[in-house]
N, C-alpha and C positions, 0 to 999 in steps of 0.2 A: 238875320238869316244865318243859319248854321247847317252843318251836314250831319246826317245820321246814317247809320248802317253798319253792319258788322263785317262786311267784306267789300272790296272795291266794286264788285258788280251789283251790290245791294245798297248803293249810296242814294240818299234822297235829300233834296233841298227842303228844309222846313223853316217856317217862320215862327219866331218866338213872340210871345206877348210880353210877359214880364220875366225878369231874370233876377237872381240873387247873386250879389257880388261879395268881395273880400271882407267887408265889415261883419259878415255873418260867421266867418270861419272861427271856430272854437268858442263862439258865443251861443248861437242857436236859441234865442229867446223863445221862439215858438208862438208868439202872439199872432203871427201871420197864419199859422195853422188853424188856430181857433177862429180866426176871422174869415177864412176862405169858405165860401158857400158850396164849392164843388169838390173839396178834398183833394186838391191837385198839388199840394206841397208835401214833398217827400223828405224824410230825414236820413241823411247819410251819416257817416262817422264823424265828420268835422263841420259840416254845414248842411243847410237845407237847399232843396232844389225844386223848381216849379216845372211841372210836366207841361210842355208846350201844346200837346194835343188835347189835354184835359182842361187847361185854363180857359175860362170864358172871357178873359180880358176885362173883368169888372173893376180891378184896381183896389179892391177892399184891403188887400194885404199891405200895400205900399205905405199908407199913413200910420199903420199900427206898429211898424218895425222900429224899435227903440234905437237901433244903431244905423238906421237909414241905409240898409243894404239892398233894398228892392227898387229896381228901376224898370221902366218901360225900355224895351230893347234899344230904341233910338236915343234914349237919354242916358245910357250907361256911360259914366266918365271914361275918358280915353285910357286911363291907367288900369281899368278893370274890364275892358272889352273882351279879354280872354275868358272871362267867366261865362260869356254867352256860349262858347263852345264847351266849357267844362260842364255847364248845365245840360247840354245836349248829350255829352259823353256819359253822364250819369245814367241816362235812360237807354243806352245802346243794348245792354244785356237785359235790363229790367223790362223793356217794352212798354206796353200800355195796359197796366193791370186794372185800370178803372177806379182808382182811388187809393190814396196813401194808407188809409185805415186797413185795407186788405193786406198790405205789405208790412206795415209796422216799421220800426227803426232798423236800418241796415248799418253795417260797419263799413260799407263800401263808399269810397270817394274816388273820382278819377285821379290818375297820377298827378295831374296839374294842381290838384288840391291836396292830395295825400302827402306830397313831398314838400309842402310849404312849412316854414319854421312855425313854432307855436305862436299863436296870435290871441287876440281878444283881451279881455280885462286882465290886468296883472302881467301882461307881456309887453 
């Protein structure tokens, strides 16, 4: 569960299906994007994000991730639970555009991701 909304009076409680965590940062293999049947995985500047309202909870993305960064919300390892909120924060301004293909790659990441040191292969 996480919170969305762009102002205190517009806060909503939302339930996540799957979320992407730290192993994706600066890697973004994108095999999950190709596997997703509903186009709900969006590309930020440093990592990918699953739209909680567009995901149909099929789980097709999880086994194809080569860095094992995708988890069902209840299974996110303790050290990465902050990524549940980071995932929600990515969509605060973006909203629900109805598919990642309509948006394309963005350079945006929430501050919690943007401010991380370089990661991924070679770091």
